[in-house]
N, CA, C and O atoms as a Tinker XYZ file with bonds, in Angstrom:
   416  protein
     1  N     -8.757000   13.694000   18.216000    73     2
     2  CA    -7.523000   13.280000   18.830000    64     1     3
     3  C     -7.746000   12.051000   19.753000    63     2     4     5
     4  O     -6.917000   11.144000   19.820000    81     3
     5  N     -8.859000   12.064000   20.433000    73     3     6
     6  CA    -9.205000   10.974000   21.350000    64     5     7
     7  C     -9.369000    9.684000   20.585000    63     6     8     9
     8  O     -8.880000    8.641000   21.019000    81     7
     9  N    -10.047000    9.734000   19.454000    73     7    10
    10  CA   -10.216000    8.520000   18.649000    64     9    11
    11  C     -8.856000    7.986000   18.091000    63    10    12    13
    12  O     -8.613000    6.780000   18.060000    81    11
    13  N     -8.013000    8.908000   17.668000    73    11    14
    14  CA    -6.711000    8.530000   17.202000    64    13    15
    15  C     -5.876000    7.834000   18.323000    63    14    16    17
    16  O     -5.217000    6.828000   18.060000    81    15
    17  N     -5.906000    8.347000   19.504000    73    15    18
    18  CA    -5.182000    7.836000   20.624000    64    17    19
    19  C     -5.643000    6.363000   20.920000    63    18    20    21
    20  O     -4.840000    5.450000   21.115000    81    19
    21  N     -7.003000    6.213000   20.934000    73    19    22
    22  CA    -7.527000    4.860000   21.124000    64    21    23
    23  C     -7.150000    3.894000   20.042000    63    22    24    25
    24  O     -6.925000    2.719000   20.334000    81    23
    25  N     -7.070000    4.330000   18.798000    73    23    26
    26  CA    -6.680000    3.514000   17.709000    64    25    27
    27  C     -5.175000    3.153000   17.843000    63    26    28    29
    28  O     -4.788000    2.007000   17.612000    81    27
    29  N     -4.389000    4.080000   18.195000    73    27    30
    30  CA    -2.914000    3.813000   18.328000    64    29    31
    31  C     -2.635000    2.768000   19.487000    63    30    32    33
    32  O     -1.682000    1.993000   19.414000    81    31
    33  N     -3.480000    2.783000   20.521000    73    31    34
    34  CA    -3.332000    1.861000   21.680000    64    33    35
    35  C     -3.573000    0.410000   21.161000    63    34    36    37
    36  O     -3.043000   -0.539000   21.738000    81    35
    37  N     -4.374000    0.236000   20.071000    73    35    38
    38  CA    -4.628000   -1.096000   19.573000    64    37    39
    39  C     -3.381000   -1.761000   18.904000    63    38    40    41
    40  O     -3.282000   -2.985000   18.821000    81    39
    41  N     -2.472000   -0.934000   18.450000    73    39    42
    42  CA    -1.241000   -1.432000   17.850000    64    41    43
    43  C     -0.367000   -2.059000   18.854000    63    42    44    45
    44  O     -0.242000   -1.565000   19.975000    81    43
    45  N      0.277000   -3.196000   18.467000    73    43    46
    46  CA     1.232000   -3.868000   19.317000    64    45    47
    47  C      2.606000   -3.492000   18.941000    63    46    48    49
    48  O      3.084000   -3.889000   17.878000    81    47
    49  N      3.286000   -2.722000   19.784000    73    47    50
    50  CA     4.653000   -2.313000   19.538000    64    49    51
    51  C      4.650000   -1.050000   18.708000    63    50    52    53
    52  O      3.655000   -0.329000   18.642000    81    51
    53  N      5.797000   -0.792000   18.066000    73    51    54
    54  CA     5.957000    0.456000   17.270000    64    53    55
    55  C      4.990000    0.449000   16.046000    63    54    56    57
    56  O      4.690000   -0.600000   15.476000    81    55
    57  N      4.560000    1.565000   15.703000    73    55    58
    58  CA     3.658000    1.752000   14.584000    64    57    59
    59  C      4.438000    2.071000   13.273000    63    58    60    61
    60  O      4.941000    3.174000   13.057000    81    59
    61  N      4.494000    1.051000   12.447000    73    59    62
    62  CA     5.147000    1.258000   11.140000    64    61    63
    63  C      4.115000    1.437000   10.103000    63    62    64    65
    64  O      2.938000    1.440000   10.463000    81    63
    65  N      4.421000    1.590000    8.831000    73    63    66
    66  CA     3.488000    1.905000    7.785000    64    65    67
    67  C      2.424000    0.857000    7.651000    63    66    68    69
    68  O      1.247000    1.178000    7.487000    81    67
    69  N      2.831000   -0.428000    7.719000    73    67    70
    70  CA     1.870000   -1.457000    7.539000    64    69    71
    71  C      0.916000   -1.557000    8.688000    63    70    72    73
    72  O     -0.276000   -1.751000    8.449000    81    71
    73  N      1.341000   -1.440000    9.899000    73    71    74
    74  CA     0.514000   -1.489000   11.094000    64    73    75
    75  C     -0.418000   -0.276000   11.061000    63    74    76    77
    76  O     -1.576000   -0.383000   11.462000    81    75
    77  N      0.065000    0.869000   10.593000    73    75    78
    78  CA    -0.797000    2.034000   10.433000    64    77    79
    79  C     -1.882000    1.827000    9.430000    63    78    80    81
    80  O     -3.028000    2.203000    9.673000    81    79
    81  N     -1.552000    1.233000    8.293000    73    79    82
    82  CA    -2.576000    0.962000    7.236000    64    81    83
    83  C     -3.634000    0.012000    7.785000    63    82    84    85
    84  O     -4.829000    0.208000    7.565000    81    83
    85  N     -3.173000   -1.048000    8.521000    73    83    86
    86  CA    -4.138000   -1.977000    9.047000    64    85    87
    87  C     -5.071000   -1.378000   10.047000    63    86    88    89
    88  O     -6.284000   -1.573000    9.969000    81    87
    89  N     -4.529000   -0.655000   10.982000    73    87    90
    90  CA    -5.346000   -0.026000   12.034000    64    89    91
    91  C     -6.283000    1.001000   11.367000    63    90    92    93
    92  O     -7.477000    1.044000   11.665000    81    91
    93  N     -5.765000    1.767000   10.527000    73    91    94
    94  CA    -6.620000    2.845000    9.872000    64    93    95
    95  C     -7.686000    2.192000    9.023000    63    94    96    97
    96  O     -8.843000    2.613000    9.043000    81    95
    97  N     -7.307000    1.161000    8.271000    73    95    98
    98  CA    -8.214000    0.478000    7.351000    64    97    99
    99  C     -9.364000   -0.157000    8.129000    63    98   100   101
   100  O    -10.487000   -0.199000    7.626000    81    99
   101  N     -9.112000   -0.655000    9.345000    73    99   102
   102  CA   -10.197000   -1.307000   10.133000    64   101   103
   103  C    -11.211000   -0.293000   10.570000    63   102   104   105
   104  O    -12.366000   -0.638000   10.819000    81   103
   105  N    -10.791000    1.003000   10.674000    73   103   106
   106  CA   -11.652000    2.009000   11.167000    64   105   107
   107  C    -12.495000    2.698000   10.106000    63   106   108   109
   108  O    -13.535000    3.288000   10.400000    81   107
   109  N    -12.035000    2.614000    8.889000    73   107   110
   110  CA   -12.710000    3.250000    7.783000    64   109   111
   111  C    -13.975000    2.527000    7.340000    63   110   112   113
   112  O    -14.024000    1.297000    7.318000    81   111
   113  N    -14.967000    3.279000    7.000000    73   111   114
   114  CA   -16.131000    2.647000    6.372000    64   113   115
   115  C    -16.222000    3.061000    4.868000    63   114   116   117
   116  O    -15.951000    4.216000    4.540000    81   115
   117  N    -16.574000    2.192000    4.023000    73   115   118
   118  CA   -16.661000    2.515000    2.618000    64   117   119
   119  C    -15.385000    2.616000    1.861000    63   118   120   121
   120  O    -15.325000    3.260000    0.813000    81   119
   121  N    -14.329000    1.970000    2.388000    73   119   122
   122  CA   -13.050000    1.964000    1.703000    64   121   123
   123  C    -13.177000    1.067000    0.404000    63   122   124   125
   124  O    -14.053000    0.211000    0.283000    81   123
   125  N    -12.282000    1.326000   -0.494000    73   123   126
   126  CA   -12.328000    0.466000   -1.718000    64   125   127
   127  C    -11.995000   -0.947000   -1.441000    63   126   128   129
   128  O    -11.031000   -1.242000   -0.734000    81   127
   129  N    -12.762000   -1.818000   -1.978000    73   127   130
   130  CA   -12.547000   -3.258000   -1.826000    64   129   131
   131  C    -11.250000   -3.685000   -2.654000    63   130   132   133
   132  O    -10.826000   -2.997000   -3.583000    81   131
   133  N    -10.712000   -4.766000   -2.280000    73   131   134
   134  CA    -9.504000   -5.242000   -2.976000    64   133   135
   135  C     -9.650000   -5.261000   -4.472000    63   134   136   137
   136  O     -8.720000   -4.891000   -5.190000    81   135
   137  N    -10.774000   -5.676000   -4.949000    73   135   138
   138  CA   -11.025000   -5.750000   -6.409000    64   137   139
   139  C    -10.891000   -4.380000   -7.095000    63   138   140   141
   140  O    -10.358000   -4.274000   -8.199000    81   139
   141  N    -11.376000   -3.360000   -6.430000    73   139   142
   142  CA   -11.269000   -1.954000   -7.023000    64   141   143
   143  C     -9.779000   -1.495000   -7.087000    63   142   144   145
   144  O     -9.354000   -0.858000   -8.052000    81   143
   145  N     -9.042000   -1.824000   -6.076000    73   143   146
   146  CA    -7.646000   -1.490000   -6.064000    64   145   147
   147  C     -6.892000   -2.284000   -7.135000    63   146   148   149
   148  O     -6.035000   -1.722000   -7.817000    81   147
   149  N     -7.182000   -3.539000   -7.292000    73   147   150
   150  CA    -6.619000   -4.380000   -8.366000    64   149   151
   151  C     -6.905000   -3.759000   -9.683000    63   150   152   153
   152  O     -6.005000   -3.613000  -10.510000    81   151
   153  N     -8.164000   -3.377000   -9.912000    73   151   154
   154  CA    -8.542000   -2.782000  -11.198000    64   153   155
   155  C     -7.791000   -1.527000  -11.469000    63   154   156   157
   156  O     -7.465000   -1.262000  -12.626000    81   155
   157  N     -7.491000   -0.731000  -10.472000    73   155   158
   158  CA    -6.700000    0.504000  -10.660000    64   157   159
   159  C     -5.297000    0.143000  -11.097000    63   158   160   161
   160  O     -4.762000    0.807000  -11.985000    81   159
   161  N     -4.656000   -0.895000  -10.512000    73   159   162
   162  CA    -3.305000   -1.289000  -10.899000    64   161   163
   163  C     -3.280000   -1.816000  -12.329000    63   162   164   165
   164  O     -2.334000   -1.595000  -13.084000    81   163
   165  N     -4.380000   -2.537000  -12.678000    73   163   166
   166  CA    -4.358000   -3.163000  -13.982000    64   165   167
   167  C     -4.305000   -2.091000  -15.111000    63   166   168   169
   168  O     -3.935000   -2.397000  -16.244000    81   167
   169  N     -4.661000   -0.904000  -14.796000    73   167   170
   170  CA    -4.554000    0.221000  -15.827000    64   169   171
   171  C     -3.079000    0.413000  -16.172000    63   170   172   173
   172  O     -2.754000    0.820000  -17.287000    81   171
   173  N     -2.227000    0.137000  -15.272000    73   171   174
   174  CA    -0.749000    0.290000  -15.522000    64   173   175
   175  C     -0.109000   -1.066000  -15.954000    63   174   176   177
   176  O      1.115000   -1.188000  -16.014000    81   175
   177  N     -0.901000   -1.999000  -16.230000    73   175   178
   178  CA    -0.451000   -3.371000  -16.672000    64   177   179
   179  C     -1.162000   -3.846000  -17.885000    63   178   180   181
   180  O     -1.804000   -4.893000  -17.802000    81   179
   181  N     -1.117000   -3.198000  -18.988000    73   179   182
   182  CA    -1.880000   -3.561000  -20.178000    64   181   183
   183  C     -1.632000   -5.017000  -20.649000    63   182   184   185
   184  O     -2.502000   -5.643000  -21.255000    81   183
   185  N     -0.375000   -5.551000  -20.340000    73   183   186
   186  CA    -0.011000   -6.900000  -20.828000    64   185   187
   187  C     -0.594000   -7.965000  -19.855000    63   186   188   189
   188  O     -0.551000   -9.151000  -20.181000    81   187
   189  N     -1.125000   -7.586000  -18.699000    73   187   190
   190  CA    -1.734000   -8.494000  -17.801000    64   189   191
   191  C     -0.766000   -9.392000  -17.120000    63   190   192   193
   192  O     -1.086000  -10.551000  -16.856000    81   191
   193  N      0.482000   -8.878000  -16.803000    73   191   194
   194  CA     1.508000   -9.679000  -16.137000    64   193   195
   195  C      1.309000   -9.799000  -14.651000    63   194   196   197
   196  O      1.860000  -10.706000  -14.028000    81   195
   197  N      0.538000   -8.909000  -14.067000    73   195   198
   198  CA     0.389000   -8.965000  -12.605000    64   197   199
   199  C      1.445000   -8.183000  -11.833000    63   198   200   201
   200  O      1.567000   -8.251000  -10.610000    81   199
   201  N      2.229000   -7.408000  -12.668000    73   199   202
   202  CA     3.280000   -6.594000  -12.054000    64   201   203
   203  C      3.302000   -5.191000  -12.713000    63   202   204   205
   204  O      2.831000   -4.986000  -13.832000    81   203
   205  N      3.870000   -4.259000  -11.957000    73   203   206
   206  CA     4.136000   -2.935000  -12.603000    64   205   207
   207  C      5.603000   -2.592000  -12.167000    63   206   208   209
   208  O      6.062000   -2.943000  -11.080000    81   207
   209  N      6.277000   -1.899000  -13.077000    73   207   210
   210  CA     7.653000   -1.571000  -12.867000    64   209   211
   211  C      7.801000   -0.570000  -11.666000    63   210   212   213
   212  O      7.127000    0.459000  -11.609000    81   211
   213  N      8.708000   -0.922000  -10.722000    73   211   214
   214  CA     8.907000   -0.117000   -9.524000    64   213   215
   215  C      9.249000    1.345000   -9.863000    63   214   216   217
   216  O      8.669000    2.260000   -9.277000    81   215
   217  N     10.176000    1.574000  -10.794000    73   215   218
   218  CA    10.583000    2.929000  -11.081000    64   217   219
   219  C      9.484000    3.745000  -11.714000    63   218   220   221
   220  O      9.353000    4.935000  -11.428000    81   219
   221  N      8.662000    3.106000  -12.601000    73   219   222
   222  CA     7.525000    3.825000  -13.195000    64   221   223
   223  C      6.520000    4.175000  -12.118000    63   222   224   225
   224  O      5.996000    5.288000  -12.068000    81   223
   225  N      6.260000    3.197000  -11.253000    73   223   226
   226  CA     5.245000    3.409000  -10.204000    64   225   227
   227  C      5.743000    4.513000   -9.231000    63   226   228   229
   228  O      4.952000    5.348000   -8.792000    81   227
   229  N      7.014000    4.513000   -8.906000    73   227   230
   230  CA     7.552000    5.521000   -8.036000    64   229   231
   231  C      7.397000    6.897000   -8.650000    63   230   232   233
   232  O      7.043000    7.848000   -7.954000    81   231
   233  N      7.660000    7.019000   -9.959000    73   231   234
   234  CA     7.478000    8.289000  -10.645000    64   233   235
   235  C      6.063000    8.770000  -10.567000    63   234   236   237
   236  O      5.827000    9.957000  -10.343000    81   235
   237  N      5.130000    7.904000  -10.741000    73   235   238
   238  CA     3.669000    8.242000  -10.680000    64   237   239
   239  C      3.350000    8.756000   -9.255000    63   238   240   241
   240  O      2.680000    9.776000   -9.092000    81   239
   241  N      3.859000    8.006000   -8.197000    73   239   242
   242  CA     3.497000    8.424000   -6.843000    64   241   243
   243  C      4.141000    9.763000   -6.507000    63   242   244   245
   244  O      3.553000   10.503000   -5.717000    81   243
   245  N      5.222000   10.108000   -7.007000    73   243   246
   246  CA     5.904000   11.328000   -6.784000    64   245   247
   247  C      5.368000   12.560000   -7.576000    63   246   248   249
   248  O      5.550000   13.712000   -7.179000    81   247
   249  N      4.719000   12.258000   -8.680000    73   247   250
   250  CA     4.359000   13.377000   -9.555000    64   249   251
   251  C      2.832000   13.573000   -9.821000    63   250   252   253
   252  O      2.417000   14.634000  -10.288000    81   251
   253  N      2.018000   12.548000   -9.522000    73   251   254
   254  CA     0.585000   12.597000   -9.944000    64   253   255
   255  C     -0.321000   12.788000   -8.747000    63   254   256   257
   256  O     -0.004000   12.351000   -7.640000    81   255
   257  N     -1.450000   13.441000   -8.971000    73   255   258
   258  CA    -2.618000   13.623000   -8.031000    64   257   259
   259  C     -2.053000   14.042000   -6.697000    63   258   260   261
   260  O     -1.302000   15.013000   -6.606000    81   259
   261  N     -2.415000   13.306000   -5.656000    73   259   262
   262  CA    -1.909000   13.609000   -4.273000    64   261   263
   263  C     -0.514000   13.036000   -4.187000    63   262   264   265
   264  O     -0.321000   11.861000   -3.874000    81   263
   265  N      0.458000   13.891000   -4.472000    73   263   266
   266  CA     1.843000   13.479000   -4.530000    64   265   267
   267  C      2.346000   12.937000   -3.179000    63   266   268   269
   268  O      2.083000   13.477000   -2.104000    81   267
   269  N      3.093000   11.825000   -3.323000    73   267   270
   270  CA     3.808000   11.273000   -2.127000    64   269   271
   271  C      5.188000   11.913000   -2.004000    63   270   272   273
   272  O      5.819000   12.288000   -2.992000    81   271
   273  N      5.627000   12.022000   -0.758000    73   271   274
   274  CA     6.958000   12.444000   -0.565000    64   273   275
   275  C      7.987000   11.291000   -0.795000    63   274   276   277
   276  O      7.590000   10.131000   -0.691000    81   275
   277  N      9.217000   11.541000   -1.087000    73   275   278
   278  CA    10.163000   10.460000   -1.192000    64   277   279
   279  C     10.181000    9.505000   -0.008000    63   278   280   281
   280  O     10.368000    8.300000   -0.171000    81   279
   281  N      9.985000   10.054000    1.183000    73   279   282
   282  CA    10.023000    9.214000    2.336000    64   281   283
   283  C      8.834000    8.296000    2.433000    63   282   284   285
   284  O      8.960000    7.166000    2.904000    81   283
   285  N      7.625000    8.780000    1.975000    73   283   286
   286  CA     6.396000    8.002000    1.965000    64   285   287
   287  C      6.576000    6.828000    0.896000    63   286   288   289
   288  O      6.146000    5.700000    1.138000    81   287
   289  N      7.204000    7.130000   -0.246000    73   287   290
   290  CA     7.423000    6.094000   -1.201000    64   289   291
   291  C      8.316000    5.025000   -0.685000    63   290   292   293
   292  O      8.059000    3.851000   -0.953000    81   291
   293  N      9.378000    5.357000    0.058000    73   291   294
   294  CA    10.287000    4.411000    0.619000    64   293   295
   295  C      9.583000    3.546000    1.631000    63   294   296   297
   296  O      9.845000    2.346000    1.717000    81   295
   297  N      8.670000    4.155000    2.419000    73   295   298
   298  CA     7.898000    3.373000    3.410000    64   297   299
   299  C      7.037000    2.352000    2.653000    63   298   300   301
   300  O      6.917000    1.203000    3.077000    81   299
   301  N      6.467000    2.759000    1.582000    73   299   302
   302  CA     5.588000    1.794000    0.855000    64   301   303
   303  C      6.490000    0.662000    0.261000    63   302   304   305
   304  O      6.125000   -0.509000    0.364000    81   303
   305  N      7.605000    0.976000   -0.329000    73   303   306
   306  CA     8.479000   -0.023000   -0.869000    64   305   307
   307  C      9.102000   -0.911000    0.099000    63   306   308   309
   308  O      9.598000   -1.973000   -0.278000    81   307
   309  N      9.112000   -0.531000    1.403000    73   307   310
   310  CA     9.681000   -1.382000    2.421000    64   309   311
   311  C      8.756000   -2.577000    2.623000    63   310   312   313
   312  O      9.250000   -3.617000    3.059000    81   311
   313  N      7.415000   -2.514000    2.333000    73   311   314
   314  CA     6.544000   -3.617000    2.525000    64   313   315
   315  C      5.973000   -4.151000    1.204000    63   314   316   317
   316  O      5.059000   -4.975000    1.168000    81   315
   317  N      6.560000   -3.638000    0.139000    73   315   318
   318  CA     6.007000   -4.060000   -1.215000    64   317   319
   319  C      6.769000   -5.204000   -1.772000    63   318   320   321
   320  O      7.999000   -5.166000   -1.753000    81   319
   321  N      6.136000   -6.214000   -2.265000    73   319   322
   322  CA     6.861000   -7.326000   -2.875000    64   321   323
   323  C      7.397000   -6.908000   -4.263000    63   322   324   325
   324  O      6.636000   -6.635000   -5.192000    81   323
   325  N      8.724000   -6.873000   -4.359000    73   323   326
   326  CA     9.364000   -6.441000   -5.590000    64   325   327
   327  C     10.335000   -7.540000   -5.935000    63   326   328   329
   328  O     11.107000   -7.990000   -5.088000    81   327
   329  N     10.295000   -7.992000   -7.239000    73   327   330
   330  CA    11.169000   -9.115000   -7.759000    64   329   331
   331  C     12.536000   -8.525000   -8.135000    63   330   332   333
   332  O     12.776000   -7.322000   -8.026000    81   331
   333  N     13.392000   -9.403000   -8.568000    73   331   334
   334  CA    14.807000   -9.008000   -8.839000    64   333   335
   335  C     14.862000   -8.157000  -10.097000    63   334   336   337
   336  O     15.856000   -7.464000  -10.311000    81   335
   337  N     13.863000   -8.181000  -10.911000    73   335   338
   338  CA    13.819000   -7.322000  -12.108000    64   337   339
   339  C     13.291000   -5.932000  -11.766000    63   338   340   341
   340  O     13.251000   -5.064000  -12.638000    81   339
   341  N     12.903000   -5.711000  -10.569000    73   339   342
   342  CA    12.359000   -4.368000  -10.208000    64   341   343
   343  C     10.866000   -4.196000  -10.494000    63   342   344   345
   344  O     10.376000   -3.083000  -10.683000    81   343
   345  N     10.147000   -5.344000  -10.520000    73   343   346
   346  CA     8.680000   -5.274000  -10.705000    64   345   347
   347  C      7.909000   -5.564000   -9.436000    63   346   348   349
   348  O      8.265000   -6.414000   -8.619000    81   347
   349  N      6.855000   -4.824000   -9.322000    73   347   350
   350  CA     6.032000   -4.912000   -8.119000    64   349   351
   351  C      4.899000   -5.913000   -8.428000    63   350   352   353
   352  O      4.201000   -5.809000   -9.437000    81   351
   353  N      4.757000   -6.857000   -7.538000    73   351   354
   354  CA     3.605000   -7.818000   -7.595000    64   353   355
   355  C      2.418000   -7.071000   -6.969000    63   354   356   357
   356  O      2.238000   -7.078000   -5.752000    81   355
   357  N      1.613000   -6.426000   -7.828000    73   355   358
   358  CA     0.581000   -5.547000   -7.261000    64   357   359
   359  C     -0.585000   -6.332000   -6.668000    63   358   360   361
   360  O     -1.359000   -5.782000   -5.885000    81   359
   361  N     -0.725000   -7.639000   -7.037000    73   359   362
   362  CA    -1.765000   -8.429000   -6.366000    64   361   363
   363  C     -1.461000   -8.667000   -4.905000    63   362   364   365
   364  O     -2.348000   -8.634000   -4.053000    81   363
   365  N     -0.196000   -8.906000   -4.632000    73   363   366
   366  CA     0.226000   -9.093000   -3.204000    64   365   367
   367  C      0.234000   -7.778000   -2.537000    63   366   368   369
   368  O     -0.110000   -7.735000   -1.356000    81   367
   369  N      0.590000   -6.684000   -3.160000    73   367   370
   370  CA     0.489000   -5.366000   -2.570000    64   369   371
   371  C     -0.933000   -5.055000   -2.202000    63   370   372   373
   372  O     -1.173000   -4.555000   -1.103000    81   371
   373  N     -1.893000   -5.326000   -3.064000    73   371   374
   374  CA    -3.284000   -5.076000   -2.772000    64   373   375
   375  C     -3.756000   -5.800000   -1.570000    63   374   376   377
   376  O     -4.535000   -5.280000   -0.770000    81   375
   377  N     -3.278000   -7.024000   -1.438000    73   375   378
   378  CA    -3.567000   -7.842000   -0.256000    64   377   379
   379  C     -3.062000   -7.211000    0.988000    63   378   380   381
   380  O     -3.757000   -7.146000    2.002000    81   379
   381  N     -1.814000   -6.730000    0.912000    73   379   382
   382  CA    -1.209000   -6.059000    2.126000    64   381   383
   383  C     -1.983000   -4.779000    2.436000    63   382   384   385
   384  O     -2.246000   -4.490000    3.604000    81   383
   385  N     -2.351000   -4.011000    1.414000    73   383   386
   386  CA    -3.175000   -2.801000    1.698000    64   385   387
   387  C     -4.522000   -3.095000    2.333000    63   386   388   389
   388  O     -4.977000   -2.338000    3.190000    81   387
   389  N     -5.160000   -4.169000    1.934000    73   387   390
   390  CA    -6.532000   -4.447000    2.410000    64   389   391
   391  C     -6.552000   -5.383000    3.607000    63   390   392   393
   392  O     -7.577000   -5.448000    4.286000    81   391
   393  N     -5.452000   -6.132000    3.915000    73   391   394
   394  CA    -5.459000   -7.112000    4.993000    64   393   395
   395  C     -4.305000   -6.955000    5.933000    63   394   396   397
   396  O     -4.329000   -7.547000    7.012000    81   395
   397  N     -3.314000   -6.208000    5.598000    73   395   398
   398  CA    -2.114000   -6.141000    6.381000    64   397   399
   399  C     -1.013000   -7.108000    5.926000    63   398   400   401
   400  O     -1.257000   -8.041000    5.160000    81   399
   401  N      0.160000   -6.864000    6.405000    73   399   402
   402  CA     1.337000   -7.668000    6.035000    64   401   403
   403  C      1.227000   -8.975000    6.733000    63   402   404   405
   404  O      1.007000   -9.016000    7.944000    81   403
   405  N      1.379000  -10.085000    5.985000    73   403   406
   406  CA     1.234000  -11.427000    6.572000    64   405   407
   407  C      2.292000  -11.731000    7.682000    63   406   408   409
   408  O      2.095000  -12.543000    8.586000    81   407
   409  N      3.439000  -10.995000    7.524000    73   407   410
   410  CA     4.557000  -11.276000    8.483000    64   409   411
   411  C      4.264000  -10.687000    9.826000    63   410   412   413
   412  O      4.897000  -11.069000   10.811000    81   411
   413  N      3.297000   -9.737000    9.913000    73   411   414
   414  CA     3.099000   -9.048000   11.177000    64   413   415
   415  C      1.940000   -9.748000   11.909000    63   414   416
   416  O      1.575000   -9.347000   13.014000    81   415
């Protein structure tokens, strides 16, 4: 609890999903490098477009492995680059996961 309180004090202002990921990521040792995360996304992109469909990705998050809640999915999509066709730019998302949101 003490370590968590110290980490939360490092955040500037309210803690949203992106700030949380950044703070938490800085404290973890041995986390997956950006390349590993990209390779995982590429499994869902056999055509090599650099995108995955938002609806398909949402379904995977809600139903596979460590299932996300609908609220967690919406938090992710709030910071996820999604084009007008409903496709996620997973290369940009990987950057956000590993480095934080550029806007913050």
